[in-house]
C-alpha positions as CSV (number, residue, x, y, z in Angstrom):
1,X,-0.2,-0.1,0.1
2,X,1.9,3.0,-1.2
3,X,0.8,6.0,1.2
4,X,2.7,9.3,0.7
5,X,3.1,12.0,3.7
6,X,1.9,15.3,2.6
7,X,5.0,16.7,2.3
8,X,6.1,14.1,0.0
9,X,7.9,11.2,2.0
10,X,7.2,7.8,0.7
11,X,6.0,5.3,3.4
12,X,6.9,1.5,3.2
13,X,4.4,-0.8,5.1
14,X,3.8,-4.3,6.3
15,X,2.6,-6.8,3.8
16,X,-0.3,-7.6,5.6
17,X,-0.5,-11.1,5.0
18,X,0.2,-12.6,8.3
19,X,-2.0,-12.2,11.6
20,X,-0.3,-10.5,14.8
21,X,1.5,-7.2,15.6
22,X,2.9,-4.6,13.3
23,X,5.2,-1.9,14.1
24,X,4.3,1.5,13.0
25,X,6.1,4.9,12.5
26,X,5.6,7.0,15.5
27,X,8.9,9.4,15.3
28,X,10.7,11.3,13.0
29,X,14.0,13.1,12.5
30,X,14.8,16.3,11.5
31,X,14.6,17.8,7.8
32,X,13.6,15.8,4.4
33,X,15.6,12.7,5.5
34,X,13.7,11.0,8.5
35,X,15.1,8.7,10.8
36,X,14.5,5.0,10.7
37,X,11.5,3.8,12.4
38,X,11.1,0.2,13.0
39,X,11.1,-3.4,11.9
40,X,8.1,-5.9,12.4
41,X,8.6,-9.5,14.0
42,X,9.2,-11.8,11.0
43,X,11.0,-9.4,9.1
44,X,8.0,-7.6,8.3
45,X,8.6,-3.8,8.5
46,X,7.2,-0.3,8.5
47,X,9.4,2.5,8.2
48,X,9.9,5.6,6.2
49,X,12.0,5.2,3.0
50,X,14.9,7.3,2.6
51,X,16.3,6.5,6.2
52,X,19.1,4.6,6.9
53,X,18.5,0.9,7.8
54,X,15.4,0.1,10.0
55,X,15.9,-0.5,13.8
56,X,14.9,-4.1,14.5
57,X,12.5,-4.8,17.3
58,X,11.6,-8.2,18.7
59,X,7.9,-8.2,19.3
60,X,6.6,-11.4,20.8
61,X,2.9,-10.9,21.5
62,X,0.7,-13.5,21.3
63,X,-2.7,-11.6,20.5
64,X,-3.4,-7.9,19.7
65,X,-6.3,-6.1,20.4
66,X,-7.5,-3.5,17.9
67,X,-7.7,-0.1,19.0
68,X,-5.0,-0.2,21.6
69,X,-1.8,1.2,22.0
70,X,0.9,-0.5,23.8
71,X,4.8,-0.6,24.8
72,X,7.4,-2.5,23.2
73,X,9.6,-4.8,25.4
74,X,12.5,-2.3,25.1
75,X,10.4,0.7,26.3
76,X,11.8,3.0,23.9
77,X,9.4,2.8,20.9
78,X,5.7,2.0,20.8
79,X,3.8,0.0,18.3
80,X,0.1,-0.3,17.4
81,X,-1.4,-3.5,18.2
82,X,-4.1,-5.3,15.7
83,X,-4.0,-7.7,12.8
84,X,-2.6,-8.1,10.2
85,X,-1.5,-4.6,10.4
86,X,-3.1,-1.3,11.3
87,X,-5.2,0.2,9.2
88,X,-3.9,3.6,10.1
89,X,-1.4,5.6,12.0
90,X,-1.5,9.3,12.4
91,X,2.1,9.8,13.4
92,X,2.6,13.4,12.3
93,X,0.5,16.3,11.6
94,X,-2.5,15.8,9.5
95,X,-1.4,14.5,6.3
96,X,0.9,11.4,7.4
97,X,-1.1,8.3,7.2
98,X,0.1,4.9,7.4
99,X,-2.4,2.1,6.0
100,X,-2.0,-1.6,5.5
101,X,-2.4,-3.6,2.2
102,X,-6.1,-4.8,2.2
103,X,-9.6,-4.6,0.9
104,X,-10.2,-1.3,2.7
105,X,-8.2,1.6,3.7
106,X,-10.6,3.3,5.8
107,X,-9.3,4.3,9.0
108,X,-10.5,2.3,12.1
109,X,-9.6,5.2,14.3
110,X,-10.2,8.9,13.5
111,X,-7.3,10.7,12.2
112,X,-5.6,13.3,14.7
113,X,-2.4,14.7,15.6
114,X,0.6,12.9,16.8
115,X,0.1,14.5,20.5
116,X,-3.6,13.5,20.4
117,X,-2.8,10.1,19.6
118,X,-0.2,10.0,22.2
119,X,-2.5,11.2,24.6
120,X,-5.0,8.5,24.2
121,X,-2.3,5.9,25.3
122,X,-2.3,7.2,29.0
123,X,-1.9,4.8,31.3
124,X,0.5,2.3,29.4
125,X,4.1,3.0,30.7
126,X,7.0,2.9,28.4
127,X,5.2,4.4,25.3
128,X,7.3,7.5,24.4
129,X,5.4,10.6,22.8
130,X,6.5,10.8,19.1
131,X,10.0,12.2,19.3
132,X,9.7,16.1,19.2
133,X,6.3,16.0,17.5
134,X,4.9,18.6,19.7
135,X,4.2,21.4,17.2
136,X,7.0,23.8,16.9
137,X,6.0,27.5,18.3
138,X,3.0,28.5,16.6
139,X,3.1,32.4,17.2
140,X,5.2,35.3,18.3
141,X,4.2,34.9,22.0
142,X,5.5,31.0,22.0
143,X,8.7,32.4,20.4
144,X,9.0,34.9,23.0
145,X,9.0,32.2,25.5
146,X,11.6,29.9,23.9
147,X,13.8,33.2,23.7
148,X,13.5,33.7,27.6
149,X,13.9,30.0,28.0
150,X,17.0,30.0,25.9
151,X,18.3,32.9,27.6
152,X,17.9,31.4,31.1
153,X,19.3,28.2,30.1
154,X,22.4,29.9,28.3
155,X,23.4,31.4,32.0
156,X,22.8,28.1,33.6
157,X,25.0,26.2,31.2
158,X,27.6,28.8,31.5
159,X,27.9,29.2,35.0
160,X,25.8,26.7,36.7
161,X,25.9,23.8,34.8
162,X,25.2,20.6,37.0
163,X,24.5,22.4,39.9
164,X,21.0,23.3,41.7
165,X,20.6,26.9,41.0
166,X,21.9,30.0,38.9
167,X,23.2,33.1,40.8
168,X,23.1,35.3,37.5
169,X,24.5,38.3,38.9
170,X,27.6,36.9,40.3
171,X,27.8,34.4,37.2
172,X,27.8,31.5,39.9
173,X,25.9,29.0,41.6
174,X,24.2,27.7,44.6
175,X,23.5,24.3,46.0
176,X,20.6,23.2,47.7
177,X,20.8,19.0,47.5
178,X,23.6,19.1,44.9
179,X,21.5,17.2,42.3
180,X,21.2,19.4,39.4
181,X,17.8,20.9,40.4
182,X,17.5,23.4,37.5
183,X,18.5,20.7,35.0
184,X,15.8,18.2,36.0
185,X,13.1,20.8,36.5
186,X,13.7,22.0,33.1
187,X,13.8,18.6,31.1
188,X,10.2,18.3,30.2
189,X,9.9,22.2,29.5
190,X,12.6,21.6,26.9
191,X,10.7,18.6,25.2
192,X,7.8,20.6,25.3
193,X,9.4,23.7,23.8
194,X,10.9,21.5,21.1
195,X,14.6,22.2,22.1
196,X,16.3,18.9,21.2
197,X,19.9,19.9,21.5
198,X,19.4,21.2,24.8
199,X,17.3,18.2,26.1
200,X,19.9,15.8,24.6
201,X,22.7,17.7,26.5
202,X,21.0,17.5,29.9
203,X,20.0,13.8,29.1
204,X,23.5,13.2,28.8
205,X,24.4,14.8,32.1
206,X,21.8,12.6,33.8
207,X,23.5,9.5,32.5
208,X,26.8,10.3,33.1
209,X,26.7,12.8,36.3
210,X,23.4,12.2,38.1
211,X,24.4,9.9,41.1
212,X,22.1,9.6,44.4
213,X,24.7,7.7,46.5
214,X,25.7,11.2,48.1
215,X,25.6,11.9,51.9
216,X,23.2,14.9,51.6
217,X,20.0,15.7,53.3
218,X,16.8,16.4,50.8
219,X,13.6,17.9,51.6
220,X,11.1,15.1,50.9
221,X,8.4,17.3,49.5
222,X,10.5,19.5,47.0
223,X,12.9,16.7,46.0
224,X,9.8,14.5,45.0
225,X,8.0,17.3,43.2
226,X,10.9,18.7,41.4
227,X,13.3,15.5,41.1
228,X,11.2,12.6,41.1
229,X,8.3,14.4,39.1
230,X,10.8,15.9,36.8
231,X,12.3,12.4,35.9
232,X,8.8,10.5,35.7
233,X,7.6,13.6,33.2
234,X,10.6,13.3,31.2
235,X,10.4,9.6,31.0
236,X,6.6,9.9,30.1
237,X,7.4,12.6,27.2
238,X,10.5,11.0,25.6
239,X,9.9,7.2,26.4
240,X,13.6,6.9,27.5
241,X,14.0,4.6,30.0
242,X,17.1,6.2,31.7
243,X,14.7,8.5,33.4
244,X,12.5,6.0,34.7
245,X,15.5,4.0,36.4
246,X,16.9,7.2,38.0
247,X,13.2,7.9,39.1
248,X,13.1,4.3,41.1
249,X,16.5,4.8,42.2
250,X,15.7,8.0,43.9
251,X,12.4,7.1,45.1
252,X,13.7,4.2,47.1
253,X,16.1,6.6,48.5
254,X,13.3,8.5,49.8
255,X,11.4,5.9,51.4
256,X,13.1,5.9,54.9
257,X,11.4,9.2,55.7
258,X,8.1,7.1,55.8
259,X,9.5,4.9,58.7
260,X,7.7,6.9,61.5
261,X,5.8,6.2,64.5
262,X,2.7,7.8,63.0
263,X,3.6,7.0,59.2
264,X,3.3,10.7,58.7
265,X,6.8,11.2,57.0
266,X,9.7,13.3,58.1
267,X,10.4,16.1,56.0
268,X,14.1,15.5,55.6
269,X,16.2,12.3,54.5
270,X,19.5,11.5,53.9
271,X,19.5,9.8,50.2
272,X,23.2,8.3,50.7
273,X,22.8,6.9,54.4
274,X,18.9,6.4,54.6
275,X,18.5,8.5,57.7
276,X,15.5,10.5,57.7
277,X,14.5,13.0,60.6
278,X,12.2,15.9,61.0
279,X,13.8,19.6,60.8
280,X,16.4,20.4,63.5
281,X,14.0,22.8,65.0
282,X,10.6,21.0,65.4
283,X,9.3,17.6,65.1
284,X,6.4,18.7,63.1
285,X,6.2,18.4,59.1
286,X,3.9,20.9,57.2
287,X,0.8,19.4,55.9
288,X,1.4,20.5,52.2
289,X,4.7,18.6,52.6
290,X,3.4,15.4,53.6
291,X,0.1,15.5,51.2
292,X,1.7,16.7,48.0
293,X,3.9,13.6,47.1
294,X,1.3,11.1,46.3
295,X,0.9,11.9,42.4
296,X,4.6,11.3,42.2
297,X,4.6,8.1,44.3
298,X,1.5,6.7,42.9
299,X,2.7,6.9,39.4
300,X,6.3,5.3,40.5
301,X,4.4,2.4,41.5
302,X,2.4,2.3,38.4
303,X,5.3,2.1,36.3
304,X,7.5,-0.1,38.3
305,X,5.1,-2.5,39.5
306,X,6.4,-1.9,43.3
307,X,3.4,-1.0,45.3
308,X,5.4,0.2,48.3
309,X,5.8,3.7,46.8
310,X,2.1,3.9,46.6
311,X,0.9,2.3,49.7
312,X,3.2,4.5,51.7
313,X,1.9,7.8,50.0
314,X,-1.7,6.5,50.4
315,X,-1.4,5.6,54.0
316,X,-0.5,9.2,54.8
317,X,-3.6,10.4,52.9
318,X,-6.0,8.0,54.9
319,X,-4.3,9.3,58.2
320,X,-4.9,13.0,57.4
321,X,-8.6,12.2,56.1
322,X,-9.3,10.8,59.5
323,X,-7.7,13.4,61.7
324,X,-9.4,15.8,64.2
325,X,-8.8,19.6,64.0
326,X,-10.2,20.5,60.7
327,X,-12.6,23.3,60.1
328,X,-15.1,22.5,57.4
329,X,-12.5,20.8,55.1
330,X,-9.8,23.2,56.0
331,X,-6.5,21.9,57.6
332,X,-3.8,23.5,59.8
333,X,-0.6,23.9,58.5
334,X,1.6,21.4,60.7
335,X,1.4,17.7,61.5
336,X,3.8,16.0,64.4
337,X,5.4,12.8,62.7
338,X,5.4,11.2,66.2
339,X,1.6,11.3,67.3
340,X,0.3,11.7,63.7
341,X,-1.8,14.6,64.9
342,X,-2.2,18.4,63.5
343,X,-0.5,20.8,65.7
344,X,-0.9,24.5,65.9
345,X,-4.5,24.1,65.6
346,X,-7.0,27.2,64.7
347,X,-4.5,28.6,61.8
348,X,-6.0,28.1,58.5
349,X,-4.4,29.4,55.3
350,X,-4.3,28.4,51.6
351,X,-0.8,29.7,51.4
352,X,2.5,28.5,52.4
353,X,2.6,25.0,54.2
354,X,-0.8,24.2,53.2
355,X,-1.7,25.1,49.8
356,X,-0.8,22.1,47.9
357,X,-2.9,19.6,50.1
358,X,-6.1,21.1,48.4
359,X,-4.4,20.7,45.0
360,X,-3.4,17.3,45.3
361,X,-7.1,16.0,46.8
362,X,-8.4,17.1,43.4
363,X,-5.5,15.8,41.2
364,X,-5.2,12.5,42.8
365,X,-9.0,12.0,42.2
366,X,-8.3,12.9,38.6
367,X,-5.3,11.0,38.1
368,X,-6.9,7.8,39.6
369,X,-9.8,8.1,36.9
370,X,-12.3,9.7,39.4
371,X,-12.9,6.6,41.3
372,X,-11.4,7.5,44.6
373,X,-14.5,9.1,46.5
374,X,-12.8,9.9,49.7
375,X,-10.5,12.2,47.8
376,X,-13.5,14.0,45.9
377,X,-15.4,14.2,49.1
378,X,-12.5,16.1,50.9
379,X,-12.0,18.5,47.8
380,X,-15.7,19.5,48.1
381,X,-15.8,20.2,51.5
382,X,-12.5,22.3,51.5
383,X,-14.1,24.3,48.7
384,X,-17.0,24.8,50.9
385,X,-15.0,25.8,53.7
386,X,-13.1,28.1,51.9
387,X,-16.2,29.9,50.5
388,X,-17.5,30.0,54.3
389,X,-14.3,31.2,56.0
390,X,-11.7,32.6,53.8
391,X,-13.3,34.6,51.0
392,X,-13.7,38.4,51.3
393,X,-14.0,41.2,48.8
394,X,-11.8,44.2,48.8
395,X,-12.2,48.1,48.5
396,X,-12.4,49.8,45.9
397,X,-12.6,47.4,43.0
398,X,-14.3,44.8,45.1
399,X,-11.8,41.9,44.4
400,X,-12.6,38.4,45.8
401,X,-9.4,37.2,47.7
402,X,-8.8,34.3,49.8
403,X,-7.5,35.3,53.4
404,X,-6.4,33.8,56.5
405,X,-7.8,32.7,59.7
406,X,-6.1,32.5,63.1
407,X,-8.0,31.4,65.8
408,X,-11.3,32.9,64.5
409,X,-9.8,36.1,63.4
410,X,-9.8,37.1,59.9
411,X,-6.7,38.4,58.0
412,X,-6.8,39.9,54.7
413,X,-3.5,38.7,53.9
414,X,-2.9,36.4,50.8
415,X,0.3,34.9,49.6
416,X,1.2,34.7,45.7
417,X,1.2,31.0,46.3
418,X,-2.7,31.1,46.5
419,X,-3.0,31.9,43.1
420,X,-2.8,28.3,42.2
421,X,-6.4,28.1,43.4
422,X,-8.2,29.7,40.3
423,X,-6.6,27.0,38.2
424,X,-7.4,24.4,40.4
425,X,-11.0,25.2,40.6
426,X,-11.2,25.6,36.8
427,X,-9.7,22.3,36.4
428,X,-12.2,20.7,38.6
429,X,-15.4,22.4,37.1
430,X,-13.9,20.9,33.8
431,X,-13.8,17.4,35.0
432,X,-17.6,17.7,36.3
433,X,-17.7,19.7,39.3
434,X,-20.0,22.5,40.3
435,X,-20.2,25.3,37.7
436,X,-19.8,27.9,40.5
437,X,-16.3,26.5,40.9
438,X,-15.5,28.0,37.6
439,X,-17.0,31.3,38.4
440,X,-14.9,31.7,41.7
441,X,-11.9,30.8,39.5
442,X,-12.7,33.5,37.1
443,X,-13.0,36.1,40.2
444,X,-10.0,34.8,41.9
445,X,-8.1,34.8,38.7
446,X,-8.9,38.6,38.3
447,X,-7.6,39.3,41.6
448,X,-4.4,37.4,41.2
449,X,-3.9,39.6,38.0
450,X,-4.7,42.9,39.8
451,X,-1.8,41.7,42.1
452,X,0.7,42.4,39.2
453,X,-1.3,45.2,37.5
454,X,-1.4,47.2,40.5
455,X,2.4,47.1,41.2
456,X,4.8,49.7,39.4
457,X,6.8,47.0,37.8
458,X,4.1,44.8,36.9
459,X,5.0,42.0,39.1
460,X,3.2,40.6,41.9
461,X,4.7,40.8,45.7
462,X,5.2,37.7,47.4
463,X,2.5,38.5,49.8
464,X,-0.5,41.0,49.4
465,X,-2.8,42.8,51.9
466,X,-6.2,43.7,50.8
467,X,-7.7,46.9,51.8
468,X,-11.1,46.1,53.3
469,X,-12.3,49.7,54.1
470,X,-13.8,52.6,52.2
471,X,-10.9,55.1,52.5
472,X,-9.0,57.4,50.1
473,X,-6.6,54.6,49.3
474,X,-7.0,54.1,45.6
475,X,-5.4,50.7,45.3
476,X,-7.0,47.3,46.7
477,X,-3.5,45.6,47.1
478,X,-1.2,46.8,49.8
479,X,2.3,45.6,50.2
480,X,4.4,45.5,53.5
481,X,7.9,46.2,53.0
482,X,8.8,42.5,54.0
483,X,6.8,41.1,51.3
484,X,7.5,43.3,48.2
485,X,9.9,40.6,46.8
486,X,9.2,38.5,43.7
487,X,10.6,35.1,43.1
488,X,9.6,34.5,39.6
489,X,7.0,32.2,40.9
490,X,4.4,30.4,38.6
491,X,1.3,30.1,40.4
492,X,-0.6,33.0,38.5
493,X,0.5,32.1,34.8
494,X,-0.3,28.6,35.9
495,X,-3.7,29.6,36.6
496,X,-3.9,31.8,33.5
497,X,-3.1,28.8,31.5
498,X,-6.1,26.6,32.8
499,X,-8.6,29.5,32.5
500,X,-7.6,30.2,28.9
501,X,-7.4,26.5,28.0
502,X,-10.9,25.8,29.5
503,X,-12.4,29.4,28.7
504,X,-11.1,30.4,25.6
505,X,-11.2,33.9,26.8
506,X,-8.0,35.5,25.0
507,X,-7.7,38.0,28.0
508,X,-5.8,35.6,29.9
509,X,-3.4,35.1,27.2
510,X,-2.9,38.9,27.1
511,X,-2.5,39.1,30.8
512,X,0.1,36.5,30.8
513,X,1.9,38.5,27.9
514,X,2.0,41.5,30.1
515,X,3.7,39.3,32.9
516,X,6.3,38.2,30.6
517,X,7.0,41.5,29.3
518,X,7.5,42.4,32.9
519,X,9.7,39.7,33.6
520,X,12.0,40.6,30.7
521,X,12.1,44.1,31.7
522,X,12.9,43.9,35.3
523,X,14.6,40.4,36.0
524,X,16.3,39.5,33.0
525,X,20.1,39.6,33.6
526,X,22.1,40.5,30.2
527,X,25.0,38.0,30.7
528,X,22.3,35.1,31.0
529,X,19.2,34.1,33.4
530,X,16.6,35.9,35.2
531,X,17.0,37.0,38.6
532,X,14.3,37.5,41.6
533,X,14.0,40.8,42.7
534,X,13.6,42.6,46.3
535,X,11.2,45.6,45.5
536,X,8.5,45.5,43.0
537,X,7.2,49.0,43.5
538,X,10.4,50.5,42.5
539,X,10.9,50.1,38.9
540,X,14.2,52.1,38.8
541,X,15.6,50.2,41.5
542,X,14.0,46.6,41.7
543,X,17.2,45.4,43.8
544,X,17.9,42.1,42.0
545,X,18.7,39.2,44.5
546,X,21.0,37.1,42.6
547,X,19.1,34.0,42.2
548,X,17.0,32.2,39.5
549,X,15.0,29.4,41.3
550,X,14.5,26.1,39.5
551,X,10.7,26.6,39.0
552,X,11.2,29.6,36.9
553,X,12.4,27.1,33.9
554,X,10.3,24.3,35.2
555,X,7.0,25.7,35.5
556,X,6.8,29.6,35.1
557,X,8.2,29.5,31.2
558,X,6.4,26.3,30.8
559,X,2.8,27.2,31.8
560,X,3.7,30.7,29.4
561,X,4.4,28.5,26.6
562,X,1.2,26.4,27.2
563,X,-1.0,29.5,27.8
564,X,0.1,31.1,24.5
565,X,-0.7,27.6,22.5
566,X,-4.3,27.4,20.8
567,X,-4.2,23.8,20.6
568,X,-6.3,22.2,23.5
569,X,-4.8,18.9,22.5
570,X,-1.1,19.9,23.7
571,X,-0.9,18.4,27.0
572,X,-4.6,17.9,27.1
573,X,-6.3,18.2,30.5
574,X,-8.2,14.8,29.6
575,X,-5.0,13.1,29.3
576,X,-2.5,14.4,31.8
577,X,-2.3,16.0,35.4
578,X,0.3,18.5,36.3
579,X,2.1,17.8,39.7
580,X,2.8,21.0,41.7
581,X,5.8,21.7,40.0
582,X,4.2,21.6,36.4
583,X,5.4,18.1,35.5
584,X,2.6,16.2,33.6
585,X,2.0,12.9,34.5
586,X,-0.7,10.8,32.6
587,X,-4.3,10.2,34.0
588,X,-4.9,6.5,34.4
589,X,-6.9,4.5,32.0
590,X,-9.5,2.3,33.3
591,X,-8.7,-0.9,34.5
């Protein structure tokens, strides 16, 4: 069956004269000379002609189920199952169709772009996304994000390669764990942005230099969301088993943190010695730390078949679910690793130390196929608790914001971290939760934008205080001197991505474009990199802090790039769920 790519590349296919499985092309190299794609068992082949020799696969499948996508034993390519050969593979942009010889060339599955087809295999480990078939930047705004990433990456590569974080002003680096945090956090961003050369160079470092046998304490939460999440996402997008092996090694080294009397994990663990402990100053962990590792540990168990990761993480969820000390679904900020009980009762916030607890209730429910009722009930109760106890409106613009509660006393204080909430609420509404969640998401999104808009630099402070009184003050957002720094955080652009993806309202793209412009104006360092700043209210002297957090590449720029995309199938929200460090993990297919 002679089938030709719209660009003129001829395609040779399996002969279709035997039952069984047939390989199908799912990835391409650069330029007019595509790479080899594979050889079916029993010497049947399917590859683009003009390539070198086809790669040999040994696929021994006793039977195949039409309509499913499965992993090769190598975990480095995917094949379509069916027999005698598949009728259709939409393996590139629309126009590249692979069809078997036979009486009918009608497709059995509807044509779709490569990343859409890839999306429908969620839940099957080891099937890589078609290699760098995500669309190239489609518009000037996406290209501007790529430019920002490359500028930041150039500084990291030149002055901080293999280290945790870049110090762009002094052209040096800082270490937190000594594990190349920025590099690992940025792996999937490079893949999504189509930066092949940079990705392959980073992959080489992971292969040759990343070793976890070192005497260093790591924070369980931070290392899980950045390193474990980053490696798992890189594996899912690239199909490269190197990343899964590294993830499994690292996950094993985090497990001693769960060896506590209460099963509530310690916040610190030495990945070399296996000794875990609470912080030096307390026996408490924060609630966000212990309840925001579940997406990653559950996925690691699914991929490896080792249930211990999922069991340990889900035991934490069960115990927190049963605890006393909540207020209409709202949780305190601290939990004791010895007793397993909440501490510092009566203090409730959606900011630091509690934020991602609420995020992961919803996202675990989505990840697991919306079957875990307890997670959904806890999330819905928490949203009701937010409405009842933490919502208020400012003056004069009457912005809806989320405050804090301290032993019954309301504070009009809102961390920038809380700006994750509009996106989370919108995501829940997309997955069938009440429509009023979307209404609240849109109101809070406007507030988070105003935290940028009302600052002289166009960048949000770390914490805002809202005016509640009818006075001569013209601005709703007030900033204290200790709170006026900006760390290049992602939460607002994250929520802008969700709101645009789910409503199609282009004002959210425009708001993100303004924020990117402000980052470029006040935080970009000419020699490479971006720097957090100390004063968002002084455009003449923003006081750069000489630090580029790893999440600027792992989250902020990734969400901006996705925000500026008009393709709803690019990392579809029906296929992927993003961890709290913006690393996409697949939603599990039904059993």
